[in-house]
C-alpha positions as CSV (number, residue, x, y, z in Angstrom):
1,M,148.0,126.1,153.4
2,E,145.3,127.6,151.3
3,N,142.9,130.1,152.8
4,L,139.4,128.9,153.1
5,I,136.7,131.1,151.6
6,I,133.1,130.2,152.2
7,S,130.5,132.3,150.7
8,N,127.4,133.5,152.6
9,Q,125.3,131.7,150.1
10,T,127.0,128.4,150.9
11,I,126.7,129.0,154.7
12,N,123.0,129.9,154.3
13,E,122.4,126.7,152.3
14,F,124.0,124.4,155.0
15,L,122.8,126.3,158.1
16,P,119.2,125.0,158.1
17,Y,120.4,121.4,157.9
18,L,123.0,121.9,160.6
19,Q,120.4,123.5,162.9
20,Q,118.1,120.5,162.4
21,A,120.8,117.9,162.9
22,D,120.6,115.8,166.0
23,I,124.3,115.6,166.6
24,G,125.1,118.2,169.2
25,E,123.7,121.0,171.3
26,S,125.3,124.1,169.8
27,L,125.8,125.0,166.2
28,N,129.5,124.8,166.7
29,E,129.2,121.2,168.0
30,K,127.0,120.3,165.0
31,F,129.5,121.8,162.6
32,Q,132.5,120.1,164.2
33,F,130.9,116.7,164.3
34,S,129.6,117.0,160.8
35,L,132.9,118.1,159.4
36,S,134.8,115.4,161.3
37,I,132.5,112.7,160.0
38,G,133.0,113.8,156.4
39,L,136.8,113.9,156.8
40,F,136.8,110.5,158.6
41,M,134.5,108.8,156.2
42,S,136.6,110.0,153.2
43,K,139.7,108.6,155.0
44,T,141.3,112.0,155.1
45,I,141.8,111.8,158.9
46,S,142.0,108.9,161.4
47,L,139.3,108.0,163.9
48,E,141.4,109.5,166.7
49,R,141.9,112.8,164.8
50,A,138.1,113.0,164.0
51,A,137.3,112.5,167.7
52,T,139.7,115.3,168.6
53,L,138.3,117.7,166.0
54,A,134.8,116.9,167.4
55,E,136.2,117.6,170.9
56,K,135.2,114.1,172.1
57,T,137.2,111.2,173.4
58,T,137.6,108.3,171.0
59,N,135.1,106.2,172.9
60,E,132.6,109.1,173.0
61,Y,133.1,109.6,169.2
62,I,132.6,105.9,168.5
63,E,129.4,105.9,170.5
64,L,128.1,108.9,168.5
65,L,128.9,107.1,165.3
66,I,127.1,104.0,166.5
67,D,124.1,106.0,167.6
68,K,124.0,107.4,164.0
69,N,124.4,104.0,162.4
70,I,127.8,105.1,160.9
71,V,130.2,102.3,160.4
72,W,133.5,103.3,162.0
73,H,135.7,100.3,161.3
74,N,136.7,98.2,158.4
75,Y,136.0,94.5,158.7
76,A,137.8,92.7,155.9
77,D,136.6,89.5,154.4
78,E,139.7,87.7,155.7
79,S,138.9,88.8,159.3
80,N,135.4,87.6,158.8
81,E,136.6,84.2,157.6
82,L,139.0,83.9,160.6
83,D,136.2,84.8,163.0
84,N,133.9,82.2,161.4
85,A,136.6,79.5,161.6
86,A,137.2,80.4,165.3
87,I,133.5,80.2,166.1
88,K,133.1,76.9,164.3
89,K,136.1,75.5,166.2
90,Y,134.7,76.8,169.5
91,K,131.3,75.3,168.8
92,A,132.9,71.9,168.0
93,L,134.9,72.0,171.2
94,T,132.0,72.9,173.4
95,K,129.6,70.5,171.7
96,N,130.8,67.7,173.8
97,D,130.3,69.5,177.1
């Protein structure tokens, strides 16, 4: 594994944004959550691994993503079509009630 080298300039550029971010109490929490989101959104790690890196349960992590309006699941067109068909069928069955 390659050693990570981050320059002071890079840290100083990101630090003000991390400090302002409303994603945790400590700078460490903010860093972990921000990094885990980036890795998760780029599909580098799974949702479960992202939660672990952020030191949250999967449910806590999902709630944080929802609070930040970050889509955490893929909803394929096929799934949408199946759901719509099921809803239509359900409505037709319950219409006579």
